[in-house]
N, C-alpha and C positions, 0 to 999 in steps of 0.2 A: 799716669802713664810712666812713672819712674820704673815700676816693676816690668812693664812690657818692653820698654826700650832696653832695659838691662837684660831681659830674657833674650831678645834678639841679638844683642851684642855678644853676650857671654855664652849662650847656649845654642842658638839657631845656626850660627855660622859653623860651629863645631859639629853640630848634627849633620849638616849638609856635607861637610868635609869628610867626616869619618864614617857616617852611617849611610847617607843617601847614595853616595857613589858605590859603596859596597852592596847596598840593596839592589841597585840597578845591575851591577856586574854579576852578582851571584844568584839573585832571586828572580829578577824581572825577565831575563832572557829565558830561564827555565820555565817561568810562568807562561810566557808566550808560547813556547814550544809545546808545553803539556796541556795548558788550560785556556788557550786563547779563545776558544769557542764557548767557554762557560759563561753563564749569565752574570756572574759576579766579577768578571774581569773588568777592571777599571784602571785607567791611566789618567793621571792629572798632569797639567802642563806647567812648565816654567817658561813664560813668554814675557820678554821685556822685563818688567818689574814685578812679575807674578811670583808669589810664594804659595805653594799648595801642600796639602797634607797627604798622607798615605790613605788609600781607600778604606772602605768598610763603614766608616761613619760619614761618608760623603766629604764635602770640602770645607776647609777653612783657609781662605786665600786672602792675600794682599795683592790686588790686581789693579794696575793703573791708578795707584793712590786711592784705592777703595778697600775698605776693611771688612772682614768677616764675610767672604763669599758673596759680595754684592757687586754685580756688574750692571750698570745702568738701572740700578734699583730692582734687579731681578736676581733670584737665587741661582747660583751656578751649581748645577747638580749633574752628576754623571751616573747614568743608570743603564741597566741591561748590558749590552755589549758595545757601548760607545767608548771610543778612545779619543781623547782630546789631543789635537795635533800641536806640534811646536813648529811655528813658521821658520823658514830658512834652514830647517834641519829636516832631512828626509825621514818623515815619520809616517806611520801607518794609522789610518783612521777608519774605524768601522762605524757606519751610520746606516741605520735602517736595513741592516743585513747585507749591505754592499761594502766591499773593501776597496779603499782608494789609497793611493800613495800621493802625498803632497810633496812636491819638489819644486822649489823656487816659485811657489805660488800657483803651480799648475796641478790639476787633479788628473791622475791617471788610474783608470779602473784596472783591477786585477781579477781575472777569471777565478771562479770558485775553485777549480782544480789546482790552481797554483798558490792558493792562500798559505797552506801549511809549509810548502817549500820556501815561499818568499819569507815568511816569518822565521823559519828555522835557520836558513842559511844566510840571510841578509841582515835581518833586524837584530838578532842576538849578537852577531859579530859587530855591528855598528855600535850598539850600546856598550859592549865590553871594551872596544878599542878607543872610542871617541868620547862618549857621553860622561863617563866617570871622570875622565881627565878634565873635561870642560868644567864640570861642577867643582872639582877640587881646586883648580887653578883660578877660576874667575868668580864664582858665586860667593865663596866665603869672604873674599876681599871686598866685593861689592856690598854685601850685607853689613859687614863690620864698619865700613867707612861712610856709607851713604844712608842706609835705611835707619840706623840708630839715631843719627842726627836729624833726619827728616821727621821721624816719629816724635822725638823729644821736643822739637821746636814747633811743629805744625799740628800733629794729630791730636794732642791733648785738648787744645781749644776747640778743634773741629768736632771731636767726638762729644765733648761736654755740651756744646751749644746745639748740635744738630742731630746726632745719631740717637741719643736717648729718646727723643720724641718720635723719631722715625721708627725705631724698633718697637716702641710701645704701641704705636697706632697701626702699623702696617705689617710688621714682621711676623707676629704670632698668627695672623690670619693667613699669611702666604705660606707658611711652613706646614708641612705634613705633621701628623701626630708624632712620628719618630723624631723629626727635627726639633719640634718644640720641646719634647722631653729631653733630648740631648742638650739643647742649649740651656734649658732650665736647670737640670740637675748636674750636668758635667762642666759646662763652661763657666758658670758662676763659681763653682768650687775651684776650677783650674785657675781662673784669674785671681781668686782670693788667696790661694795658697802658693801659687807660683809666680 
């Protein structure tokens, strides 16, 4: 786990600080305005202690002290037009074709006719003005001072003793063909060389 903790400390905080905020500011608002109804629109969440990846290859997350997209031993995947919400932040979630707004734990339905207007005038402005600043000011510091120490002191033993057996016995059967191929050919190389 020396490489992984070093990666989080040296690279991930910088990535969030310089790349993720810019991505949300310049790309995500435009993506919502132009392509929010497309089948490949995916949004991943940063909730509490969650770290998530950019879409297209699905998720690689550290969520509630769980590693590699496992929440309650189930694969966390975002497909079709599902947007994962971020609690306590006014975020839009599309589930089963219905658009809802989550605000302070309450769900508010938004009629079909108002979807594009809501996303265009409210959501893009919120991301540009608030979210990028939040990530830059809070997340990089949190990751640098908390996660690296936690992973270095706790995760190495946990992964060595528990995860290897779990992944070997359960993970391959649970994953789809694309996921198993991705994990087999991409993640092993990524962990080995990075």
